[in-house]
Structures are given as structure tokens and as C-alpha cells.
N, C-alpha and C positions, 0 to 999 in steps of 0.2 A: 158409684163414684160424682164427688162434688162437684160444682162447676165454679167453688169461690177460690180463686188462685192465691187471696192474703184477706186475713184478716180487715175489718172496718177501720180506719183510720180516725181519728177524734176523742172525743170525751164517751167516757162510757156511762150505762146507765147504771143507775144507784146501786141493781141489784147483782153487778158487774164485778162492784169494788170489793176489795178482803175486808169479811167483816172484824177482822183483828181477835182481839182472846179475848174470852168471856170468863168475867168470874163475880162469883156471889160474895156480898159485902154483908158482913154479920159485927152484931157486937159483941162486947168482952163476954156478955152475958149470953151468947148463942142465939140472941134474935135477930130476925134480919135489919139488917141498918136501912137507913131511908138516902138514897136509892139503894131496893135489894139487891142490883148487879150493875155490873161493870164491862161495859166493852171498850176495850182498850188498844193500842199501837202495840205497848208496852207488855212485852210477855215475863219478866221478872223484876216484880215489883218485891220489895222488901221492907222487914221494919223500920221505921221512922220517914220514909218516904210519905208526900204528900199528897192526896188527889184534889183540885181545885175544881168546887161545883158554884160557880158564880160566888154569891154570898157566904159561904160556907167552903170550909177546906176539912176534908176528912184526913187523919194519920192512919198509917199502917201499923199495926200494933205486932201482927203474927200473922205468916202465912203457912195457909194448910192444903198442901200438894193433892189436887184430885189424883184418883187413878184412872183408868182407860174410860170407867164410866160415868166418872162423878168430875163437875166443874170445880177448878180451885177455889178456894175461899180465902178473901182478905178480911182478917179482924180488924176494924176499923176503931175508933173513937172520932168525937169531933175535936178540932183542935180552935179556940177562943182565938 
């Protein structure tokens, strides 16, 4: 039996935070986009959604849902 009566109070360490949802990013040609992955708090990306990356923005063209062993894929293109 543990002597701890309650969880610690205050900010949590980085590894304690929820990582979010992981997506692979690909171009329409099937090659990895830049960046090749995206960790996001948003689980439900749709075609037409935009991903701001500082000076660049990606637009979601298509979403391929992954199965239990695969990460979902967002097919993206650069927006000028």
C-alpha cells in the first residue's frame, strides 16, 4: 500500500502531459510532406482545414484513417 494520499498539486512535467493525436503528413504524390508528422490536439481534421506552420501553411486535401496499427494520414498541399 502506498503512503501517498493524493496526487501532487501544481504544474506537471512535460512527459506527464497528453501527447495529442499523431498524424503522418503526405503530399498528393504519396511522398512525406515537410514536416512528415504532426502531433495535434485536434483529432478530426477534414479536407479544407489549414495547418499553420509559422511562415508556411498546409491545407488538408484528404484524410486517410489508419487502422489499429497505423497512424492516420493527412494528405496536404502548401498554400501560397
